[in-house]
C-alpha positions as CSV (number, residue, x, y, z in Angstrom):
1,M,73.8,89.1,122.4
2,K,76.5,90.7,124.5
3,K,79.1,88.5,126.1
4,F,81.8,89.3,128.7
5,R,85.2,87.7,128.8
6,P,87.6,88.0,131.7
7,L,91.1,89.4,131.9
8,A,93.6,87.5,129.8
9,Q,97.3,87.5,130.2
10,F,99.4,88.6,127.2
11,D,103.0,88.5,126.1
12,N,105.0,89.9,123.1
13,S,103.9,87.4,120.4
14,P,100.5,86.1,119.3
15,P,99.9,82.4,119.6
16,P,98.0,80.6,116.8
17,T,94.5,80.5,118.2
18,P,91.2,79.7,116.4
19,S,89.2,82.6,115.2
20,P,85.8,83.4,116.7
21,L,84.9,84.6,113.2
22,E,86.0,81.7,111.2
23,A,83.2,80.1,109.2
24,S,83.0,77.2,106.9
25,G,82.1,77.6,103.3
26,S,83.5,78.7,100.0
27,E,86.2,81.5,99.8
28,E,85.5,82.1,96.1
29,P,85.1,85.7,95.1
30,L,81.5,86.9,95.3
31,A,79.6,87.7,92.2
32,R,79.5,91.4,91.3
33,R,76.2,93.1,90.4
34,G,75.9,93.3,86.7
35,E,78.5,90.7,85.9
36,G,75.9,88.0,85.2
37,K,75.0,86.3,82.0
38,G,76.8,87.7,79.0
39,G,79.5,89.4,81.2
40,G,77.7,92.8,81.2
41,R,79.3,95.9,82.6
42,R,78.9,96.4,86.3
43,R,76.1,98.9,87.1
44,P,77.0,101.8,89.4
45,L,76.5,101.2,93.1
46,K,73.2,102.5,94.2
47,I,74.5,104.5,97.1
48,D,71.8,107.1,97.5
49,R,69.6,104.6,99.4
50,L,72.5,103.9,101.7
51,L,73.8,107.4,102.3
52,K,70.4,108.9,103.2
53,E,70.5,106.6,106.2
54,I,73.5,108.6,107.6
55,K,71.9,111.2,109.8
56,K,74.2,114.2,110.4
57,G,72.4,115.1,113.7
58,E,72.9,111.6,115.1
59,L,76.6,111.6,114.0
60,V,77.2,114.9,115.8
61,Q,75.4,113.8,118.9
62,L,77.3,110.5,119.1
63,T,80.6,112.3,118.7
64,Q,79.7,114.8,121.5
65,D,78.5,112.0,123.8
66,L,81.8,110.1,123.3
67,I,84.0,113.2,123.9
68,R,82.0,113.8,127.2
69,I,83.3,110.5,128.5
70,P,86.9,111.2,129.5
71,S,89.0,108.3,128.6
72,V,92.6,109.3,129.1
73,R,94.5,106.1,130.3
74,R,95.4,107.7,133.6
75,Q,91.7,108.4,134.4
76,E,90.1,105.4,136.2
77,Q,87.9,103.2,134.1
78,G,87.5,105.8,131.3
79,E,87.8,103.3,128.5
80,Q,85.4,101.0,130.4
81,K,82.8,103.8,130.5
82,V,83.0,104.3,126.8
83,A,82.6,100.5,126.3
84,L,79.5,100.4,128.6
85,Y,78.0,103.3,126.7
86,L,78.6,101.8,123.3
87,S,77.8,98.1,123.8
88,P,74.0,98.5,124.3
89,L,73.9,101.1,121.5
90,L,75.5,98.6,119.1
91,E,73.2,95.9,120.2
92,G,70.3,98.2,119.5
93,I,71.3,98.7,115.9
94,G,71.5,94.9,115.3
95,L,75.1,93.9,116.0
96,D,76.4,90.9,118.0
97,V,78.6,92.4,120.8
98,V,81.4,90.9,122.8
99,V,83.2,92.8,125.6
100,E,86.6,91.5,126.5
101,V,88.6,92.8,129.4
102,V,92.2,93.5,128.4
103,E,93.3,95.1,131.7
104,P,91.2,96.2,134.6
105,G,89.1,99.1,133.5
106,S,90.1,98.7,129.9
107,P,87.8,96.4,127.8
108,N,87.8,95.9,124.0
109,V,84.4,95.9,122.3
110,I,84.0,93.7,119.3
111,A,80.7,94.0,117.4
112,V,79.7,92.1,114.3
113,L,77.1,92.7,111.7
114,H,76.3,89.6,109.7
115,G,75.4,89.6,106.0
116,E,72.9,87.4,104.1
117,S,75.4,84.6,103.4
118,E,79.0,83.5,103.6
119,G,81.6,85.9,102.5
120,P,84.7,88.0,103.5
121,C,85.0,89.9,106.7
122,L,85.9,93.6,106.8
123,M,87.0,95.2,110.0
124,F,86.7,98.8,111.1
125,E,89.2,99.5,113.8
126,C,88.9,102.4,116.3
127,H,90.2,103.1,119.8
128,T,88.5,104.5,122.9
129,D,91.5,106.0,124.7
130,V,92.6,109.6,124.2
131,V,95.8,111.5,125.2
132,T,96.0,113.8,128.1
133,E,94.2,117.1,127.8
134,G,97.0,119.0,129.5
135,D,96.0,122.2,131.3
136,P,92.2,122.6,130.8
137,S,92.5,126.4,131.4
138,E,94.4,126.6,128.1
139,W,91.5,125.3,126.1
140,K,89.0,127.6,124.4
141,Y,86.2,125.2,125.5
142,G,86.3,122.5,128.2
143,P,88.3,119.6,126.8
144,F,85.5,117.2,127.6
145,D,82.5,119.5,126.9
146,G,82.0,118.2,123.3
147,R,81.1,121.8,122.2
148,L,79.6,122.3,118.8
149,A,80.7,125.7,117.5
150,G,79.8,126.6,113.9
151,N,80.9,123.6,111.8
152,R,83.3,122.2,114.4
153,I,83.1,119.9,117.3
154,Y,85.7,120.7,120.0
155,G,87.1,118.4,122.6
156,R,89.8,115.8,123.4
157,G,89.4,112.9,121.0
158,A,87.2,114.9,118.6
159,C,89.3,113.9,115.7
160,D,91.6,111.3,117.4
161,T,89.5,109.4,117.2
162,K,86.1,109.5,118.7
163,G,84.6,111.4,115.8
164,N,85.8,108.7,113.4
165,L,84.5,106.0,115.8
166,A,81.1,107.7,115.7
167,A,81.4,107.8,111.9
168,A,82.1,104.1,111.7
169,V,79.1,103.3,114.0
170,M,76.8,105.5,111.9
171,A,78.1,103.9,108.7
172,I,77.3,100.4,109.9
173,Q,73.9,101.5,111.2
174,A,73.2,102.9,107.8
175,I,74.1,99.7,106.1
176,N,71.8,97.7,108.4
177,Q,68.9,100.2,108.1
178,S,69.2,100.6,104.4
179,G,68.1,97.0,103.8
180,I,70.8,96.5,101.2
181,H,71.9,92.9,101.2
182,F,75.5,92.0,101.5
183,K,77.6,88.9,101.9
184,G,80.1,88.2,104.7
185,K,80.6,90.2,107.9
186,I,81.5,93.7,109.1
187,L,83.5,93.7,112.3
188,L,83.8,96.8,114.4
189,G,86.8,96.6,116.7
190,I,86.7,99.3,119.4
191,L,90.0,98.8,121.1
192,V,91.8,100.2,124.1
193,D,95.3,101.7,124.7
194,E,96.2,102.7,121.1
195,E,97.9,105.8,122.4
196,G,100.0,103.7,124.8
197,M,101.5,100.2,124.3
198,M,98.6,99.1,122.0
199,T,97.6,96.3,124.4
200,G,94.1,96.4,123.0
201,V,95.0,95.3,119.5
202,K,97.6,92.8,120.7
203,H,94.9,91.2,122.9
204,F,92.5,91.2,120.0
205,I,95.0,89.3,117.8
206,R,96.0,86.9,120.6
207,Q,92.3,86.0,121.2
208,G,92.0,84.9,117.6
209,W,89.6,87.6,116.4
210,A,92.0,88.7,113.6
211,N,92.1,85.3,112.0
212,G,88.8,85.7,110.2
213,V,89.4,89.3,109.0
214,N,90.2,89.7,105.3
215,A,90.9,93.5,105.4
216,A,90.8,96.4,107.8
217,I,90.0,100.1,107.6
218,I,91.9,102.0,110.4
219,C,89.8,104.9,111.5
220,E,92.2,107.7,112.2
221,P,92.5,111.5,111.4
222,V,94.3,111.7,108.1
223,D,92.1,114.4,106.4
224,N,90.3,111.6,104.5
225,H,93.3,110.8,102.5
226,L,93.6,107.1,101.5
227,C,96.7,106.1,103.4
228,I,98.4,102.9,102.3
229,T,101.6,102.9,104.2
230,Q,102.8,103.7,107.8
231,K,106.1,104.4,109.4
232,G,107.5,101.8,111.7
233,A,108.8,102.6,115.2
234,L,111.3,101.3,117.7
235,R,111.1,102.5,121.2
236,A,114.3,102.1,123.2
237,E,116.0,103.0,126.5
238,L,119.7,103.6,126.6
239,I,121.5,103.5,130.0
240,T,125.2,104.4,130.7
241,N,126.7,103.6,134.1
242,G,129.8,105.2,135.7
243,K,130.8,106.1,139.2
244,M,129.5,108.9,141.3
245,S,132.0,111.5,142.5
246,H,132.6,115.1,143.5
247,G,132.5,117.6,140.6
248,A,135.8,119.1,141.7
249,M,137.4,115.6,141.5
250,P,136.0,114.0,138.3
251,L,138.7,111.5,138.0
252,A,137.8,110.0,141.3
253,G,134.7,108.7,139.5
254,L,133.5,108.2,136.0
255,N,131.0,110.5,134.4
256,P,128.4,108.6,132.4
257,I,127.3,111.7,130.5
258,P,130.2,112.1,127.9
259,P,129.9,108.4,126.8
260,M,126.1,109.0,126.4
261,V,126.8,112.0,124.2
262,S,129.3,110.0,122.1
263,I,126.8,107.2,121.6
264,L,124.0,109.7,120.6
265,E,126.3,111.4,118.1
266,K,127.2,108.1,116.5
267,M,123.5,107.3,116.3
268,R,122.9,110.7,114.6
269,Q,125.6,109.7,112.1
270,L,123.8,106.4,111.5
271,E,120.5,108.3,110.9
272,E,122.3,110.4,108.2
273,E,123.6,107.2,106.6
274,E,120.1,105.7,106.5
275,I,118.6,108.8,105.0
276,E,121.3,108.8,102.3
277,R,120.8,105.1,101.7
278,L,117.0,105.1,101.5
279,G,116.2,108.6,100.3
280,K,112.8,110.2,100.8
281,D,109.7,108.0,100.8
282,D,106.9,109.5,98.7
283,F,104.4,109.4,101.5
284,L,106.4,109.1,104.7
285,G,109.5,111.2,104.2
286,Y,112.7,110.2,105.9
287,P,113.7,107.7,108.7
288,S,114.8,109.2,112.0
289,I,116.6,108.3,115.2
290,T,115.5,110.9,117.9
291,P,116.6,111.1,121.5
292,T,113.5,112.5,123.3
293,V,114.5,112.2,127.0
294,L,117.9,112.7,128.6
295,Q,118.2,112.2,132.3
296,A,121.0,112.3,134.8
297,P,120.9,111.1,137.5
298,V,118.2,108.6,136.8
299,K,117.2,108.5,140.4
300,G,117.5,111.3,143.0
301,E,118.0,115.0,142.6
302,P,120.6,116.4,140.2
303,Q,123.2,118.7,141.7
304,L,125.7,120.9,139.9
305,N,128.8,119.7,141.8
306,V,128.0,116.0,141.8
307,I,128.9,113.7,139.0
308,P,126.0,111.2,138.6
309,Y,126.3,107.5,138.7
310,Q,123.9,106.9,135.8
311,C,122.6,108.6,132.6
312,R,119.5,107.6,130.7
313,A,118.1,108.4,127.3
314,L,114.9,107.4,125.6
315,L,115.0,107.0,121.8
316,D,112.1,107.4,119.4
317,I,113.2,105.6,116.2
318,R,111.0,105.9,113.1
319,T,111.5,103.6,110.1
320,V,110.3,103.5,106.5
321,P,109.7,100.7,104.0
322,G,113.0,99.1,103.1
323,Q,114.6,99.2,106.5
324,S,115.1,96.0,108.4
325,H,114.3,96.4,112.1
326,E,116.6,93.5,113.0
327,A,119.5,95.0,111.1
328,L,118.9,98.4,112.6
329,K,118.8,97.1,116.1
330,K,122.1,95.3,115.6
331,Q,123.7,98.5,114.3
332,L,122.5,100.4,117.3
333,E,123.7,97.7,119.7
334,D,127.1,97.7,118.0
335,I,127.4,101.4,118.6
336,V,126.6,101.0,122.3
337,K,129.0,98.0,122.8
338,E,131.8,99.8,120.9
339,E,131.6,102.8,123.2
340,E,131.6,100.5,126.2
341,R,134.8,98.8,125.0
342,S,136.4,102.1,124.2
343,V,135.7,103.6,127.7
344,N,136.9,100.5,129.5
345,A,140.0,100.4,127.4
346,S,140.8,104.0,128.6
347,L,140.5,102.8,132.2
348,D,143.0,100.0,131.6
349,S,145.7,102.1,130.0
350,G,146.6,105.6,128.9
351,P,147.1,109.1,130.5
352,L,143.8,109.1,132.5
353,K,144.8,105.9,134.2
354,E,148.1,107.3,135.1
355,I,146.5,110.5,136.6
356,R,144.1,108.3,138.6
357,E,147.0,106.3,140.0
358,T,148.6,109.5,141.3
359,L,145.4,110.3,143.1
360,E,145.1,106.8,144.7
361,K,147.0,103.7,143.9
362,G,144.7,101.1,142.2
363,L,141.9,103.7,141.7
364,S,141.3,102.7,138.1
365,K,140.6,99.1,139.1
366,G,137.7,100.2,141.2
367,I,136.0,102.0,138.3
368,S,134.2,100.4,135.3
369,F,131.8,101.5,132.7
370,Q,128.7,99.7,131.4
371,S,126.2,100.7,128.7
372,K,123.0,98.9,127.8
373,L,120.4,99.4,125.0
374,N,116.9,98.0,125.6
375,V,114.4,98.0,122.7
376,F,111.2,97.6,124.5
377,E,108.7,98.1,121.6
378,D,109.0,97.1,118.0
379,R,106.3,98.4,115.6
380,P,107.0,97.4,112.0
381,W,106.3,99.7,109.1
382,T,103.4,98.7,106.8
383,K,102.8,99.0,103.1
384,T,99.6,98.0,101.3
385,S,99.6,97.6,97.5
386,R,97.2,99.7,95.5
387,D,96.1,96.4,93.8
388,E,94.8,95.1,97.1
389,R,91.0,94.6,97.2
390,I,90.6,97.0,100.2
391,V,92.4,99.8,98.5
392,Q,90.4,99.3,95.3
393,A,87.2,99.3,97.3
394,V,87.9,102.5,99.2
395,S,89.1,104.3,96.1
396,K,85.9,103.4,94.3
397,A,83.8,104.5,97.2
398,I,85.6,107.9,97.3
399,R,85.1,108.4,93.5
400,S,81.4,107.4,93.9
401,I,80.8,109.9,96.7
402,T,83.0,112.8,95.7
403,G,83.4,112.5,92.0
404,E,87.1,112.9,92.5
405,E,90.1,110.6,92.6
406,P,91.4,109.7,96.1
407,T,94.4,111.5,97.5
408,Y,96.9,108.8,98.6
409,G,99.1,109.2,101.6
410,G,100.9,107.6,104.5
411,V,100.7,107.7,108.3
412,L,103.8,109.2,110.0
413,G,103.0,107.5,113.3
414,A,102.0,104.0,114.2
415,T,98.4,102.8,114.6
416,D,96.7,99.7,115.8
417,G,96.8,98.8,112.1
418,T,100.6,98.3,112.5
419,F,100.0,95.0,114.4
420,L,97.0,93.9,112.4
421,S,99.3,94.0,109.4
422,A,102.5,92.8,110.9
423,W,101.2,90.1,113.3
424,A,98.0,89.0,111.5
425,G,98.9,89.7,107.8
426,I,95.7,91.8,107.3
427,P,95.8,94.3,104.4
428,I,95.0,97.7,105.9
429,V,94.2,101.2,104.8
430,T,93.9,104.3,107.1
431,I,91.3,106.9,106.4
432,G,89.3,109.3,108.6
433,A,88.3,112.9,109.3
434,G,90.5,115.4,111.0
435,K,93.4,117.6,109.9
436,W,96.9,116.1,110.2
437,M,98.2,118.6,112.7
438,I,95.3,118.8,115.1
439,P,95.6,115.6,117.2
440,H,97.3,115.8,120.6
441,Q,97.0,119.6,120.7
442,K,94.8,121.9,122.8
443,D,91.5,122.9,121.2
444,E,91.3,119.7,119.3
445,W,88.4,119.8,116.8
446,V,86.9,118.0,113.9
447,S,84.7,119.4,111.1
448,V,81.1,118.2,111.0
449,E,81.2,118.2,107.2
450,D,84.4,116.1,107.1
451,L,82.9,113.6,109.6
452,E,79.8,113.2,107.5
453,L,81.9,112.6,104.4
454,T,83.9,110.0,106.4
455,A,80.8,108.1,107.5
456,K,79.7,108.0,103.8
457,I,83.1,106.7,102.7
458,Y,83.1,104.1,105.4
459,A,79.6,102.8,104.4
460,A,80.2,102.8,100.7
461,S,83.7,101.2,101.1
462,A,82.2,98.3,103.1
463,L,79.6,97.5,100.5
464,E,82.2,97.8,97.7
465,F,84.6,95.4,99.5
466,L,81.9,92.9,100.3
467,N,81.1,92.7,96.6
468,L,77.6,93.9,96.0
């Protein structure tokens, strides 16, 4: 049965709310097939019966259908259209569906497949939004055509992550249609705004849905590697304020650009120190502090002969396991405050003050400098032990299907799994079809063969985790 829930307000931290998924009963590990009387060896998972239910044609069609629903955040109600398309489809394959509005035109879809009895809950997490397509004329095929050409499906979201969303749906449908009994629940979380401020997953957690989840598979394009760690991220805005003046008379004002340059250089030095301290992470590489936007003036038109009042920088800071976000934020704040003290000290004394006084008595007293750092988003790094049950389940599934050992890896960006791990304490892994370098580019594509493999891995992983 599908239920609709209204818009809910949200803030920056999740309150402890009861889970819609919590169920009474034993939390003891489920019996494994073949581990009965006498402690016999576990028999191989009979996956043929399961995998034959994954129909390549249906997988391709669903991927194409989803791509053909534009869902860039700027496009009105795009995510809602995806939700309205998926919710009856999910009901039709036997899931209980709830649609919750996060923001107008942006609803989460939560769908649950129940097993035969009490047991753990495994979540598959996907997102409905996609990034901008840019200039459509630059694409080989229309960005929302969902074109099948050879073994590839083209279109915005093909690999990030509508193809993997389709693979998760097909995997759950295969489990249901196979008739194979399982214990516990499979929850499919189809969330909004992953490419932006991740309001969808934050709302999901605040509403209590995460409380009953024991592990999550994050469906993202990582070339079907088994990713057990993710970089963290801090997003920050840095503002320096001076005094506007004529370019021919710079001492009549205060240029906010040189102090900005000084601050950014000190942050670059901090980056080098952190790289030297932490070294290279096996899966994630190095931490970074990257200014990505530099703007002066912040408002109004720039002009060559006008010193601006204000300068603004945006910082994309990426962290690795071992870095404390709180300690790093303090280091950054200290750099900013020290520059502010230094500049204001130069206004109170020294040669520049004397020169200003020759221009106009008391001129220095009318000039001051301020700088401010605002960290407006904090996304912790994640790391999941190889001993975690979900890692073991997915690795077994990969071996069962491919006959090969999994390739372990890490995710260089943040995902919705960041908050599932950091806020809700859920063990996560990330796996899905799509080459690492393809997302967010023109001519985005995903291989049909890789998608089919992904659907099989998802299905087998679920049954492994739920302890057949």
